[in-house]
N, C-alpha and C positions, 0 to 999 in steps of 0.2 A: 146476421144472415150468413149461412154457410156458403163458402165459395166453391165447394166441391165435397165429394164423399170423404169421410174420415180416413186417416191412414190405416186404422185398425181394420175397417171394412175392406179397404183395397187390398191389404195384406192377406186377409182371409179369403177373399175371392181369388186373388192371385195364386194362393196355395192350392185351391181347388181346381183351377183351370190348368189343363195340360200345358207343359212348357213350350211346345211347338207353336202354339197360337196364343200364348199368354199376353204378349206385348200388344198385339192387335186388339184382342178382346178388351183388355183393360183400358186401352186408349179410346176405343169407340164408346165404351160405357161412361168413361169420365166426361167425354164431350157431350153426351146426351143428358147427364144428370149433374145438378149442382147441389143436391141434397142427399144425405145418406139413406133415408128411408126409401125413396124411389130406386136408388142404386141397388140396394139389397133386394128389393122386390123383383127387379129385373133379373138379378143374379140367380134367384131361385128357379127360374125356368130357363135362363140362358145357359147355365153351367151344364145341366143334363144334356142339352142339345149339342153343346160343344164336345162333350165327352163322347156322345154317340157318333158325331161326325168324325172324331179322331179314330174311334174303333173301326168305322167303315173304311178308313184310309189305311190303317195299320194291320188289320187282320185279314189274312187270306182264308176264305171260308173252307177251301179244300184242305188246307193244312190243319186248320182247327178241327175239322171233321176227322182227319187221320189221327190227330192227337187224342181226341175224345174216344174214338174206337179202340185205339191201342191201350189207353188207360183202363177203360171199362173191361176189355178183354183180360187184362192183367188181374183185375180184382175178381172177375168171374173164375179164372183159372185158380187163383188163390183159394177162393171159397170151395171150389170143386175138390181141391186137393186136401184142404185142411179142415173144412167144416161143411160137409155136403148138406147137412140139415138146414143150413142157411138158405140154400137154393130151393128147398121145399117149403120154406116159410112163405106165407101169403104175400109179404112185402119184401122178400129177400132180394130180388133183382133191383127193386127200387132203392133199397138201402145200399146196395153195391154201387149205385150210380151217384150217390151223394159226394164221396171224395173226388171222383173224376170231375164232377161239375164244379166243385170248389177250385180244384187245380186249374181247370180251363178258364174260369172267370178271373182268377188271379193273374194268369198269363196274358189274357186279353187286355185287362186293365194296365198291366205292366207295360205292354207294348204301346198302349195309347198314351201313357205318361212318360215314355222313354225320352231321353234327351238325344236329339239328333246328332249333336256334336260329340257325344260320348261313344268312344270306340273301345270301351273296357272289355277285354277278351272274355271274362266269365259272365258277361251280361246275359247270355242265353240261359244261364242257370238261375238267375235271380227270380224269374217268374215261377218256375217249378218249386224253388225253395220257399217262396212266400206262400204258394198254394199248399205245400206240405204243412207249414206252420199253422195256417188257418184251418186246414182239415183236422189237424191234431187237436186244436182247441175245441172244435165241434165234437170230435170223437171223445174228448175228455169230459164232456158234459154228462155222459152215462145215461142218455135218454134211450127211448125204445128204438130209435133209428141208428144207434151206434153199432158198429161192426165189432165182431170178436177181435181182440188185440192181435192175434196171429195173422188173421186175414188182412187187417189194416196194415200191419207192418210189411208183410210180403207184397201186397198189392201196391203199396206206396213205393217200396224199393224197386220193384220192376218198372213202375211208371217213371220213377226218377231216372232209370236207365234208358227207357225208350224215348221219352219226350225230348231230352236234350239232343239225342241222336237225330230226331226229326227236325228239331229247330236249327241244328247246325247244318243239316243237309239243305233244308228249305229256309233260307235266311228270312227274318222278318222283313216286311215291305219297306220299313224305314231304313234297313241296312242295305237295300239293293240300289244299284244305280238307276236314276230316273231319266226318262227322255220323253219328249212330247209325242202324243198320238201313238202310244204303245199300249196294247191291251194288258189285262191283268197277267200276273206272273205265270199262272198255270194255263193261260190262253195264248202265250207267245207262239209265234209261228216257227221259231227256231226250236224244233222239238227234240233234236238229238241230245243237247245237254240236259234238257228236262227229263228225257227218258232215262238217261244214265243216272240222274239224281234219284228218280223214282225207284229204279232197280236197286241202287245202293241202299236207299232207305228201307225198302221192303226186305232186302237181304239181311240188313243189320237187325231189323225188328224180328224177322223170322228166326235168326240165329239166337237172339236173346230169349225169345219165347220158347224155342226148342230146349235151350239150356235150362230154363226154369221148369218146364215140364219134366225134363229128365231128373232134375233135383227133387221135385215134388214126388215123382214116382218111385224114388229109391226107398 
């Protein structure tokens, strides 16, 4: 009779659970199950719930919205400058939303799985880089939803400039100091530093977009 779940099943579940809550989740599941089959059965619905919980804790909805809008704007500007026929296509605007959606999903999952003890300086660039790689794979499939190569390259380049700027200005929730009974980052009562951050981010994004528009218009 098994005295607990197999090492392989524990290793698999541990790999799928975000590091911040891995030890607690694995410990609780091991205490509840002495056999591998029920252990894996619980894991199938426990892991998505844990990931969702981490996403709620690590993702600032306002910052995510700013990132999504900035990336989508970059792709629309690229299409308007390089291939306006794409905007007249029946599904043109939907096709332009696919790479930003992939970028955003990759960054959200990266934040959820980030190691709280890791203070590696280039960490804000890891999510956008992963998103670019995944979007490139989707783009390379040459299906009817793929964007023209020039639009994809320019939109991705501008997004890769804008998003790290926003992420460095508005640090991920896991990188910010925590204290009890403090509202969400964007709801803090200390509005002066936040207002300065917003102005800096908007100014940086505006300068980058203006530069791209100027280059496209030449």
